[in-house]
N, CA, C and O atoms as a Tripos MOL2 file, in Angstrom:
@<TRIPOS>MOLECULE
protein
  272   271    68     0     0
PROTEIN
NO_CHARGES

@<TRIPOS>ATOM
      1 N          75.4880   19.9290  -71.4190 N.3       1 MET1
      2 CA         74.2720   19.3270  -70.8740 C.3       1 MET1
      3 C          73.1400   20.3550  -70.9370 C.2       1 MET1
      4 O          73.3370   21.5010  -70.5320 O.2       1 MET1
      5 N          71.9560   19.9730  -71.4360 N.am      2 PRO2
      6 CA         70.8460   20.9120  -71.5440 C.3       2 PRO2
      7 C          70.3640   21.3650  -70.1720 C.2       2 PRO2
      8 O          70.3940   20.6010  -69.2080 O.2       2 PRO2
      9 N          69.9250   22.6080  -70.0970 N.am      3 SER3
     10 CA         69.4170   23.1320  -68.8390 C.3       3 SER3
     11 C          67.9620   22.7290  -68.6500 C.2       3 SER3
     12 O          67.3140   22.2310  -69.5710 O.2       3 SER3
     13 N          67.4600   22.9530  -67.4370 N.am      4 ALA4
     14 CA         66.0600   22.6440  -67.1520 C.3       4 ALA4
     15 C          65.1300   23.4870  -68.0230 C.2       4 ALA4
     16 O          64.0710   23.0170  -68.4410 O.2       4 ALA4
     17 N          65.5260   24.7290  -68.2950 N.am      5 ALA5
     18 CA         64.7120   25.5980  -69.1560 C.3       5 ALA5
     19 C          64.6480   25.0380  -70.5710 C.2       5 ALA5
     20 O          63.6010   25.0880  -71.2150 O.2       5 ALA5
     21 N          65.7730   24.5030  -71.0550 N.am      6 ASP6
     22 CA         65.7760   23.8720  -72.3790 C.3       6 ASP6
     23 C          64.8530   22.6690  -72.3900 C.2       6 ASP6
     24 O          64.1150   22.4620  -73.3530 O.2       6 ASP6
     25 N          64.8850   21.8710  -71.3260 N.am      7 ASP7
     26 CA         64.0120   20.7000  -71.2200 C.3       7 ASP7
     27 C          62.5520   21.1240  -71.2230 C.2       7 ASP7
     28 O          61.7290   20.5060  -71.8980 O.2       7 ASP7
     29 N          62.2230   22.1730  -70.4750 N.am      8 GLN8
     30 CA         60.8420   22.6490  -70.4170 C.3       8 GLN8
     31 C          60.3900   23.1680  -71.7740 C.2       8 GLN8
     32 O          59.2500   22.9450  -72.1810 O.2       8 GLN8
     33 N          61.2780   23.8560  -72.4700 N.am      9 ALA9
     34 CA         60.9350   24.3690  -73.7930 C.3       9 ALA9
     35 C          60.6970   23.2170  -74.7680 C.2       9 ALA9
     36 O          59.7650   23.2670  -75.5700 O.2       9 ALA9
     37 N          61.5270   22.1880  -74.7030 N.am     10 LEU10
     38 CA         61.3570   21.0180  -75.5710 C.3      10 LEU10
     39 C          60.0360   20.3170  -75.2730 C.2      10 LEU10
     40 O          59.3020   19.9570  -76.1930 O.2      10 LEU10
     41 N          59.7350   20.1230  -74.0040 N.am     11 VAL11
     42 CA         58.4890   19.4590  -73.6210 C.3      11 VAL11
     43 C          57.2940   20.2660  -74.1210 C.2      11 VAL11
     44 O          56.3460   19.6970  -74.6630 O.2      11 VAL11
     45 N          57.3310   21.5790  -73.9450 N.am     12 ALA12
     46 CA         56.2300   22.4300  -74.4090 C.3      12 ALA12
     47 C          56.0900   22.3700  -75.9260 C.2      12 ALA12
     48 O          54.9770   22.3290  -76.4510 O.2      12 ALA12
     49 N          57.2130   22.3670  -76.6220 N.am     13 GLN13
     50 CA         57.1860   22.2940  -78.0880 C.3      13 GLN13
     51 C          56.5920   20.9690  -78.5470 C.2      13 GLN13
     52 O          55.7370   20.9470  -79.4330 O.2      13 GLN13
     53 N          57.0340   19.8730  -77.9580 N.am     14 LEU14
     54 CA         56.5190   18.5610  -78.3480 C.3      14 LEU14
     55 C          55.0450   18.4000  -77.9760 C.2      14 LEU14
     56 O          54.2880   17.7620  -78.7080 O.2      14 LEU14
     57 N          54.6370   18.9690  -76.8540 N.am     15 ALA15
     58 CA         53.2240   18.9110  -76.4630 C.3      15 ALA15
     59 C          52.3630   19.6410  -77.4910 C.2      15 ALA15
     60 O          51.2970   19.1570  -77.8740 O.2      15 ALA15
     61 N          52.8240   20.7930  -77.9290 N.am     16 ALA16
     62 CA         52.0810   21.5460  -78.9460 C.3      16 ALA16
     63 C          52.0370   20.7740  -80.2640 C.2      16 ALA16
     64 O          51.0060   20.7510  -80.9370 O.2      16 ALA16
     65 N          53.1420   20.1490  -80.6290 N.am     17 GLU17
     66 CA         53.1790   19.3620  -81.8640 C.3      17 GLU17
     67 C          52.2100   18.1800  -81.7900 C.2      17 GLU17
     68 O          51.5510   17.8460  -82.7750 O.2      17 GLU17
     69 N          52.1300   17.5550  -80.6210 N.am     18 SER18
     70 CA         51.2390   16.3950  -80.4950 C.3      18 SER18
     71 C          49.7890   16.8080  -80.6680 C.2      18 SER18
     72 O          48.9970   16.0510  -81.2290 O.2      18 SER18
     73 N          49.4320   17.9780  -80.2020 N.am     19 GLN19
     74 CA         48.0530   18.4540  -80.3190 C.3      19 GLN19
     75 C          47.7470   18.9230  -81.7330 C.2      19 GLN19
     76 O          46.5810   19.0460  -82.1090 O.2      19 GLN19
     77 N          48.7850   19.1840  -82.5190 N.am     20 ALA20
     78 CA         48.5940   19.6920  -83.8800 C.3      20 ALA20
     79 C          48.6700   18.5940  -84.9400 C.2      20 ALA20
     80 O          48.6530   18.8990  -86.1330 O.2      20 ALA20
     81 N          48.7520   17.3340  -84.5400 N.am     21 LEU21
     82 CA         48.8800   16.2530  -85.5160 C.3      21 LEU21
     83 C          47.6350   16.0980  -86.3810 C.2      21 LEU21
     84 O          47.7180   15.5650  -87.4870 O.2      21 LEU21
     85 N          46.5170   16.5430  -85.9070 N.am     22 GLY22
     86 CA         45.2880   16.4240  -86.6910 C.3      22 GLY22
     87 C          44.5010   15.1990  -86.3010 C.2      22 GLY22
     88 O          45.0190   14.2770  -85.6700 O.2      22 GLY22
     89 N          43.2620   15.2020  -86.6810 N.am     23 GLY23
     90 CA         42.3870   14.0850  -86.3240 C.3      23 GLY23
     91 C          41.9600   14.1930  -84.8740 C.2      23 GLY23
     92 O          42.1650   15.2190  -84.2260 O.2      23 GLY23
     93 N          41.3700   13.1340  -84.3790 N.am     24 ALA24
     94 CA         40.9490   13.1040  -82.9780 C.3      24 ALA24
     95 C          42.1900   13.0270  -82.1000 C.2      24 ALA24
     96 O          43.0330   12.1500  -82.2910 O.2      24 ALA24
     97 N          42.3040   13.9250  -81.1520 N.am     25 PHE25
     98 CA         43.4940   13.9540  -80.2920 C.3      25 PHE25
     99 C          43.4420   12.7950  -79.3090 C.2      25 PHE25
    100 O          42.5350   12.7010  -78.4830 O.2      25 PHE25
    101 N          44.4330   11.9160  -79.4140 N.am     26 GLU26
    102 CA         44.6020   10.7910  -78.4980 C.3      26 GLU26
    103 C          45.9210   11.0260  -77.7750 C.2      26 GLU26
    104 O          46.9800   10.6970  -78.3090 O.2      26 GLU26
    105 N          45.8770   11.5900  -76.5630 N.am     27 PRO27
    106 CA         47.1090   12.0370  -75.8990 C.3      27 PRO27
    107 C          48.2250   10.9910  -75.8310 C.2      27 PRO27
    108 O          49.3680   11.2930  -76.1750 O.2      27 PRO27
    109 N          47.9170    9.7840  -75.4010 N.am     28 GLU28
    110 CA         48.9660    8.7670  -75.2490 C.3      28 GLU28
    111 C          49.6300    8.4570  -76.5880 C.2      28 GLU28
    112 O          50.8560    8.4060  -76.6860 O.2      28 GLU28
    113 N          48.8300    8.2560  -77.5870 N.am     29 ARG29
    114 CA         49.3460    7.9060  -78.9150 C.3      29 ARG29
    115 C          50.0880    9.0800  -79.5590 C.2      29 ARG29
    116 O          51.2030    8.9240  -80.0550 O.2      29 ARG29
    117 N          49.4570   10.2460  -79.5440 N.am     30 ASP30
    118 CA         50.0360   11.3910  -80.2310 C.3      30 ASP30
    119 C          51.3140   11.8950  -79.5520 C.2      30 ASP30
    120 O          52.2470   12.3230  -80.2310 O.2      30 ASP30
    121 N          51.3600   11.8470  -78.2330 N.am     31 CYS31
    122 CA         52.5840   12.2490  -77.5330 C.3      31 CYS31
    123 C          53.7130   11.2760  -77.8550 C.2      31 CYS31
    124 O          54.8460   11.6940  -78.0930 O.2      31 CYS31
    125 N          53.4070    9.9790  -77.8630 N.am     32 TRP32
    126 CA         54.4280    8.9920  -78.2140 C.3      32 TRP32
    127 C          54.9280    9.2250  -79.6380 C.2      32 TRP32
    128 O          56.1270    9.1150  -79.8970 O.2      32 TRP32
    129 N          54.0250    9.5460  -80.5590 N.am     33 ARG33
    130 CA         54.4140    9.7630  -81.9570 C.3      33 ARG33
    131 C          55.3690   10.9450  -82.1100 C.2      33 ARG33
    132 O          56.3530   10.8460  -82.8430 O.2      33 ARG33
    133 N          55.0950   12.0660  -81.4270 N.am     34 VAL34
    134 CA         55.9900   13.2210  -81.5910 C.3      34 VAL34
    135 C          57.3260   13.0040  -80.8890 C.2      34 VAL34
    136 O          58.3550   13.4840  -81.3650 O.2      34 VAL34
    137 N          57.3270   12.2910  -79.7700 N.am     35 VAL35
    138 CA         58.6010   11.9730  -79.1210 C.3      35 VAL35
    139 C          59.3980   11.0310  -80.0190 C.2      35 VAL35
    140 O          60.6150   11.1770  -80.1380 O.2      35 VAL35
    141 N          58.7350   10.0730  -80.6470 N.am     36 HIS36
    142 CA         59.3950    9.1700  -81.5920 C.3      36 HIS36
    143 C          60.0190    9.9760  -82.7330 C.2      36 HIS36
    144 O          61.1660    9.7390  -83.1120 O.2      36 HIS36
    145 N          59.2640   10.9250  -83.2750 N.am     37 ARG37
    146 CA         59.7900   11.7540  -84.3690 C.3      37 ARG37
    147 C          60.9930   12.5800  -83.9020 C.2      37 ARG37
    148 O          61.9700   12.7270  -84.6360 O.2      37 ARG37
    149 N          60.9190   13.1140  -82.6870 N.am     38 HIS38
    150 CA         62.0350   13.8960  -82.1470 C.3      38 HIS38
    151 C          63.2950   13.0430  -82.0030 C.2      38 HIS38
    152 O          64.3930   13.4940  -82.3290 O.2      38 HIS38
    153 N          63.1360   11.8280  -81.5230 N.am     39 VAL39
    154 CA         64.2770   10.9480  -81.2520 C.3      39 VAL39
    155 C          64.8130   10.2810  -82.5210 C.2      39 VAL39
    156 O          66.0250   10.2200  -82.7260 O.2      39 VAL39
    157 N          63.9110    9.7810  -83.3720 N.am     40 HIS40
    158 CA         64.3150    8.9710  -84.5180 C.3      40 HIS40
    159 C          64.2420    9.6920  -85.8620 C.2      40 HIS40
    160 O          64.6490    9.1410  -86.8850 O.2      40 HIS40
    161 N          63.7240   10.9280  -85.8650 N.am     41 GLY41
    162 CA         63.7160   11.7210  -87.0840 C.3      41 GLY41
    163 C          62.5400   11.4870  -88.0080 C.2      41 GLY41
    164 O          62.4900   12.0570  -89.0980 O.2      41 GLY41
    165 N          61.5920   10.6610  -87.5950 N.am     42 MET42
    166 CA         60.4110   10.4080  -88.4270 C.3      42 MET42
    167 C          59.2770    9.8850  -87.5490 C.2      42 MET42
    168 O          59.5020    9.3090  -86.4850 O.2      42 MET42
    169 N          58.0600   10.1030  -88.0240 N.am     43 LEU43
    170 CA         56.9280    9.5090  -87.3330 C.3      43 LEU43
    171 C          57.0180    7.9940  -87.4680 C.2      43 LEU43
    172 O          57.5530    7.4950  -88.4580 O.2      43 LEU43
    173 N          56.5050    7.2580  -86.4910 N.am     44 PRO44
    174 CA         56.6090    5.8000  -86.5620 C.3      44 PRO44
    175 C          55.7230    5.2240  -87.6570 C.2      44 PRO44
    176 O          54.6550    5.7560  -87.9590 O.2      44 PRO44
    177 N          56.1840    4.1340  -88.2400 N.am     45 SER45
    178 CA         55.3540    3.3880  -89.1770 C.3      45 SER45
    179 C          54.4500    2.4680  -88.3520 C.2      45 SER45
    180 O          54.5450    2.4280  -87.1250 O.2      45 SER45
    181 N          53.5990    1.7500  -89.0210 N.am     46 GLU46
    182 CA         52.6200    0.9130  -88.3290 C.3      46 GLU46
    183 C          53.2570   -0.1060  -87.3900 C.2      46 GLU46
    184 O          52.7200   -0.3780  -86.3170 O.2      46 GLU46
    185 N          54.3860   -0.6660  -87.7820 N.am     47 TYR47
    186 CA         55.0130   -1.7210  -86.9830 C.3      47 TYR47
    187 C          56.3050   -1.2810  -86.3180 C.2      47 TYR47
    188 O          57.1190   -2.1220  -85.9350 O.2      47 TYR47
    189 N          56.5060    0.0080  -86.1760 N.am     48 ASP48
    190 CA         57.7300    0.5500  -85.5840 C.3      48 ASP48
    191 C          57.6640    0.3970  -84.0710 C.2      48 ASP48
    192 O          56.7790    0.9580  -83.4250 O.2      48 ASP48
    193 N          58.5890   -0.3520  -83.5120 N.am     49 ILE49
    194 CA         58.5820   -0.5880  -82.0690 C.3      49 ILE49
    195 C          59.8330   -0.0400  -81.3930 C.2      49 ILE49
    196 O          60.1670   -0.4520  -80.2820 O.2      49 ILE49
    197 N          60.5250    0.8830  -82.0530 N.am     50 ARG50
    198 CA         61.7190    1.4580  -81.4270 C.3      50 ARG50
    199 C          61.3400    2.2050  -80.1560 C.2      50 ARG50
    200 O          60.2800    2.8240  -80.0650 O.2      50 ARG50
    201 N          62.2230    2.1300  -79.1950 N.am     51 ASP51
    202 CA         61.9880    2.7870  -77.9120 C.3      51 ASP51
    203 C          62.1190    4.2930  -78.0220 C.2      51 ASP51
    204 O          62.8110    4.8160  -78.8950 O.2      51 ASP51
    205 N          61.4340    4.9760  -77.1140 N.am     52 VAL52
    206 CA         61.6010    6.4080  -76.9200 C.3      52 VAL52
    207 C          61.9180    6.6100  -75.4380 C.2      52 VAL52
    208 O          61.5590    5.7700  -74.6120 O.2      52 VAL52
    209 N          62.5870    7.7150  -75.0900 N.am     53 PRO53
    210 CA         62.8830    7.9670  -73.6730 C.3      53 PRO53
    211 C          61.5860    8.1300  -72.8740 C.2      53 PRO53
    212 O          60.8020    9.0480  -73.1170 O.2      53 PRO53
    213 N          61.3790    7.2330  -71.9310 N.am     54 GLU54
    214 CA         60.1270    7.2300  -71.1820 C.3      54 GLU54
    215 C          59.9280    8.5180  -70.3940 C.2      54 GLU54
    216 O          58.8070    9.0170  -70.2960 O.2      54 GLU54
    217 N          61.0100    9.0630  -69.8290 N.am     55 ASP55
    218 CA         60.8620   10.2910  -69.0520 C.3      55 ASP55
    219 C          60.4110   11.4580  -69.9260 C.2      55 ASP55
    220 O          59.6070   12.2810  -69.4890 O.2      55 ASP55
    221 N          60.9170   11.5370  -71.1490 N.am     56 LEU56
    222 CA         60.4930   12.5980  -72.0620 C.3      56 LEU56
    223 C          59.0410   12.3790  -72.4750 C.2      56 LEU56
    224 O          58.2470   13.3200  -72.4780 O.2      56 LEU56
    225 N          58.6960   11.1600  -72.8170 N.am     57 TYR57
    226 CA         57.3050   10.8470  -73.1920 C.3      57 TYR57
    227 C          56.3490   11.2220  -72.0690 C.2      57 TYR57
    228 O          55.3330   11.8700  -72.3190 O.2      57 TYR57
    229 N          56.6530   10.8290  -70.8440 N.am     58 LEU58
    230 CA         55.7660   11.1140  -69.7160 C.3      58 LEU58
    231 C          55.6640   12.6060  -69.4430 C.2      58 LEU58
    232 O          54.5980   13.0900  -69.0630 O.2      58 LEU58
    233 N          56.7480   13.3400  -69.6300 N.am     59 ALA59
    234 CA         56.7100   14.7940  -69.4460 C.3      59 ALA59
    235 C          55.8260   15.4620  -70.4880 C.2      59 ALA59
    236 O          55.0520   16.3640  -70.1670 O.2      59 ALA59
    237 N          55.9410   15.0230  -71.7290 N.am     60 VAL60
    238 CA         55.1130   15.5700  -72.8050 C.3      60 VAL60
    239 C          53.6420   15.2230  -72.5660 C.2      60 VAL60
    240 O          52.7660   16.0690  -72.7490 O.2      60 VAL60
    241 N          53.3770   14.0070  -72.1680 N.am     61 LEU61
    242 CA         52.0040   13.5800  -71.8850 C.3      61 LEU61
    243 C          51.4190   14.4010  -70.7370 C.2      61 LEU61
    244 O          50.2720   14.8380  -70.8160 O.2      61 LEU61
    245 N          52.1770   14.6110  -69.6920 N.am     62 ALA62
    246 CA         51.7070   15.4120  -68.5540 C.3      62 ALA62
    247 C          51.4210   16.8460  -68.9910 C.2      62 ALA62
    248 O          50.4360   17.4400  -68.5530 O.2      62 ALA62
    249 N          52.2630   17.4020  -69.8410 N.am     63 ALA63
    250 CA         52.0440   18.7720  -70.3380 C.3      63 ALA63
    251 C          50.7610   18.8430  -71.1600 C.2      63 ALA63
    252 O          50.0060   19.8100  -71.0490 O.2      63 ALA63
    253 N          50.5130   17.8440  -71.9700 N.am     64 CYS64
    254 CA         49.2830   17.8210  -72.7760 C.3      64 CYS64
    255 C          48.0540   17.7010  -71.8740 C.2      64 CYS64
    256 O          47.0580   18.3970  -72.0740 O.2      64 CYS64
    257 N          48.1280   16.8440  -70.9140 N.am     65 ARG65
    258 CA         46.9830   16.6410  -70.0250 C.3      65 ARG65
    259 C          46.7150   17.8910  -69.1820 C.2      65 ARG65
    260 O          45.5650   18.1750  -68.8470 O.2      65 ARG65
    261 N          47.7610   18.6320  -68.8400 N.am     66 ALA66
    262 CA         47.5870   19.8590  -68.0600 C.3      66 ALA66
    263 C          46.8610   20.9280  -68.8690 C.2      66 ALA66
    264 O          46.2020   21.8010  -68.3030 O.2      66 ALA66
    265 N          46.9800   20.8600  -70.1880 N.am     67 GLU67
    266 CA         46.3480   21.8460  -71.0570 C.3      67 GLU67
    267 C          44.9090   21.4920  -71.3950 C.2      67 GLU67
    268 O          44.1630   22.3460  -71.8720 O.2      67 GLU67
    269 N          44.5030   20.2470  -71.1570 N.am     68 LEU68
    270 CA         43.1320   19.8120  -71.5110 C.3      68 LEU68
    271 C          42.1210   20.3240  -70.5130 C.2      68 LEU68
    272 O          40.9270   20.0570  -70.6510 O.2      68 LEU68
@<TRIPOS>BOND
     1     1     2 1
     2     2     3 1
     3     3     4 2
     4     3     5 am
     5     5     6 1
     6     6     7 1
     7     7     8 2
     8     7     9 am
     9     9    10 1
    10    10    11 1
    11    11    12 2
    12    11    13 am
    13    13    14 1
    14    14    15 1
    15    15    16 2
    16    15    17 am
    17    17    18 1
    18    18    19 1
    19    19    20 2
    20    19    21 am
    21    21    22 1
    22    22    23 1
    23    23    24 2
    24    23    25 am
    25    25    26 1
    26    26    27 1
    27    27    28 2
    28    27    29 am
    29    29    30 1
    30    30    31 1
    31    31    32 2
    32    31    33 am
    33    33    34 1
    34    34    35 1
    35    35    36 2
    36    35    37 am
    37    37    38 1
    38    38    39 1
    39    39    40 2
    40    39    41 am
    41    41    42 1
    42    42    43 1
    43    43    44 2
    44    43    45 am
    45    45    46 1
    46    46    47 1
    47    47    48 2
    48    47    49 am
    49    49    50 1
    50    50    51 1
    51    51    52 2
    52    51    53 am
    53    53    54 1
    54    54    55 1
    55    55    56 2
    56    55    57 am
    57    57    58 1
    58    58    59 1
    59    59    60 2
    60    59    61 am
    61    61    62 1
    62    62    63 1
    63    63    64 2
    64    63    65 am
    65    65    66 1
    66    66    67 1
    67    67    68 2
    68    67    69 am
    69    69    70 1
    70    70    71 1
    71    71    72 2
    72    71    73 am
    73    73    74 1
    74    74    75 1
    75    75    76 2
    76    75    77 am
    77    77    78 1
    78    78    79 1
    79    79    80 2
    80    79    81 am
    81    81    82 1
    82    82    83 1
    83    83    84 2
    84    83    85 am
    85    85    86 1
    86    86    87 1
    87    87    88 2
    88    87    89 am
    89    89    90 1
    90    90    91 1
    91    91    92 2
    92    91    93 am
    93    93    94 1
    94    94    95 1
    95    95    96 2
    96    95    97 am
    97    97    98 1
    98    98    99 1
    99    99   100 2
   100    99   101 am
   101   101   102 1
   102   102   103 1
   103   103   104 2
   104   103   105 am
   105   105   106 1
   106   106   107 1
   107   107   108 2
   108   107   109 am
   109   109   110 1
   110   110   111 1
   111   111   112 2
   112   111   113 am
   113   113   114 1
   114   114   115 1
   115   115   116 2
   116   115   117 am
   117   117   118 1
   118   118   119 1
   119   119   120 2
   120   119   121 am
   121   121   122 1
   122   122   123 1
   123   123   124 2
   124   123   125 am
   125   125   126 1
   126   126   127 1
   127   127   128 2
   128   127   129 am
   129   129   130 1
   130   130   131 1
   131   131   132 2
   132   131   133 am
   133   133   134 1
   134   134   135 1
   135   135   136 2
   136   135   137 am
   137   137   138 1
   138   138   139 1
   139   139   140 2
   140   139   141 am
   141   141   142 1
   142   142   143 1
   143   143   144 2
   144   143   145 am
   145   145   146 1
   146   146   147 1
   147   147   148 2
   148   147   149 am
   149   149   150 1
   150   150   151 1
   151   151   152 2
   152   151   153 am
   153   153   154 1
   154   154   155 1
   155   155   156 2
   156   155   157 am
   157   157   158 1
   158   158   159 1
   159   159   160 2
   160   159   161 am
   161   161   162 1
   162   162   163 1
   163   163   164 2
   164   163   165 am
   165   165   166 1
   166   166   167 1
   167   167   168 2
   168   167   169 am
   169   169   170 1
   170   170   171 1
   171   171   172 2
   172   171   173 am
   173   173   174 1
   174   174   175 1
   175   175   176 2
   176   175   177 am
   177   177   178 1
   178   178   179 1
   179   179   180 2
   180   179   181 am
   181   181   182 1
   182   182   183 1
   183   183   184 2
   184   183   185 am
   185   185   186 1
   186   186   187 1
   187   187   188 2
   188   187   189 am
   189   189   190 1
   190   190   191 1
   191   191   192 2
   192   191   193 am
   193   193   194 1
   194   194   195 1
   195   195   196 2
   196   195   197 am
   197   197   198 1
   198   198   199 1
   199   199   200 2
   200   199   201 am
   201   201   202 1
   202   202   203 1
   203   203   204 2
   204   203   205 am
   205   205   206 1
   206   206   207 1
   207   207   208 2
   208   207   209 am
   209   209   210 1
   210   210   211 1
   211   211   212 2
   212   211   213 am
   213   213   214 1
   214   214   215 1
   215   215   216 2
   216   215   217 am
   217   217   218 1
   218   218   219 1
   219   219   220 2
   220   219   221 am
   221   221   222 1
   222   222   223 1
   223   223   224 2
   224   223   225 am
   225   225   226 1
   226   226   227 1
   227   227   228 2
   228   227   229 am
   229   229   230 1
   230   230   231 1
   231   231   232 2
   232   231   233 am
   233   233   234 1
   234   234   235 1
   235   235   236 2
   236   235   237 am
   237   237   238 1
   238   238   239 1
   239   239   240 2
   240   239   241 am
   241   241   242 1
   242   242   243 1
   243   243   244 2
   244   243   245 am
   245   245   246 1
   246   246   247 1
   247   247   248 2
   248   247   249 am
   249   249   250 1
   250   250   251 1
   251   251   252 2
   252   251   253 am
   253   253   254 1
   254   254   255 1
   255   255   256 2
   256   255   257 am
   257   257   258 1
   258   258   259 1
   259   259   260 2
   260   259   261 am
   261   261   262 1
   262   262   263 1
   263   263   264 2
   264   263   265 am
   265   265   266 1
   266   266   267 1
   267   267   268 2
   268   267   269 am
   269   269   270 1
   270   270   271 1
   271   271   272 2
@<TRIPOS>SUBSTRUCTURE
     1 MET1         2 RESIDUE 1 A MET
     2 PRO2         6 RESIDUE 1 A PRO
     3 SER3        10 RESIDUE 1 A SER
     4 ALA4        14 RESIDUE 1 A ALA
     5 ALA5        18 RESIDUE 1 A ALA
     6 ASP6        22 RESIDUE 1 A ASP
     7 ASP7        26 RESIDUE 1 A ASP
     8 GLN8        30 RESIDUE 1 A GLN
     9 ALA9        34 RESIDUE 1 A ALA
    10 LEU10       38 RESIDUE 1 A LEU
    11 VAL11       42 RESIDUE 1 A VAL
    12 ALA12       46 RESIDUE 1 A ALA
    13 GLN13       50 RESIDUE 1 A GLN
    14 LEU14       54 RESIDUE 1 A LEU
    15 ALA15       58 RESIDUE 1 A ALA
    16 ALA16       62 RESIDUE 1 A ALA
    17 GLU17       66 RESIDUE 1 A GLU
    18 SER18       70 RESIDUE 1 A SER
    19 GLN19       74 RESIDUE 1 A GLN
    20 ALA20       78 RESIDUE 1 A ALA
    21 LEU21       82 RESIDUE 1 A LEU
    22 GLY22       86 RESIDUE 1 A GLY
    23 GLY23       90 RESIDUE 1 A GLY
    24 ALA24       94 RESIDUE 1 A ALA
    25 PHE25       98 RESIDUE 1 A PHE
    26 GLU26      102 RESIDUE 1 A GLU
    27 PRO27      106 RESIDUE 1 A PRO
    28 GLU28      110 RESIDUE 1 A GLU
    29 ARG29      114 RESIDUE 1 A ARG
    30 ASP30      118 RESIDUE 1 A ASP
    31 CYS31      122 RESIDUE 1 A CYS
    32 TRP32      126 RESIDUE 1 A TRP
    33 ARG33      130 RESIDUE 1 A ARG
    34 VAL34      134 RESIDUE 1 A VAL
    35 VAL35      138 RESIDUE 1 A VAL
    36 HIS36      142 RESIDUE 1 A HIS
    37 ARG37      146 RESIDUE 1 A ARG
    38 HIS38      150 RESIDUE 1 A HIS
    39 VAL39      154 RESIDUE 1 A VAL
    40 HIS40      158 RESIDUE 1 A HIS
    41 GLY41      162 RESIDUE 1 A GLY
    42 MET42      166 RESIDUE 1 A MET
    43 LEU43      170 RESIDUE 1 A LEU
    44 PRO44      174 RESIDUE 1 A PRO
    45 SER45      178 RESIDUE 1 A SER
    46 GLU46      182 RESIDUE 1 A GLU
    47 TYR47      186 RESIDUE 1 A TYR
    48 ASP48      190 RESIDUE 1 A ASP
    49 ILE49      194 RESIDUE 1 A ILE
    50 ARG50      198 RESIDUE 1 A ARG
    51 ASP51      202 RESIDUE 1 A ASP
    52 VAL52      206 RESIDUE 1 A VAL
    53 PRO53      210 RESIDUE 1 A PRO
    54 GLU54      214 RESIDUE 1 A GLU
    55 ASP55      218 RESIDUE 1 A ASP
    56 LEU56      222 RESIDUE 1 A LEU
    57 TYR57      226 RESIDUE 1 A TYR
    58 LEU58      230 RESIDUE 1 A LEU
    59 ALA59      234 RESIDUE 1 A ALA
    60 VAL60      238 RESIDUE 1 A VAL
    61 LEU61      242 RESIDUE 1 A LEU
    62 ALA62      246 RESIDUE 1 A ALA
    63 ALA63      250 RESIDUE 1 A ALA
    64 CYS64      254 RESIDUE 1 A CYS
    65 ARG65      258 RESIDUE 1 A ARG
    66 ALA66      262 RESIDUE 1 A ALA
    67 GLU67      266 RESIDUE 1 A GLU
    68 LEU68      270 RESIDUE 1 A LEU
């Protein structure tokens, strides 16, 4: 089972990736996209509606917002 430190490192890594996607930074969209890539192995396509872990998404979003 991953430790809390591992979880924090993952959240920080995904938050940084979301900010590095390029273009205008849209926190909700970009955080969801990087969590999707982490979980499913690819960025979502236009009509991709696969779920992502909500707790991970919200943690990444909170980390991004804390840095703004």
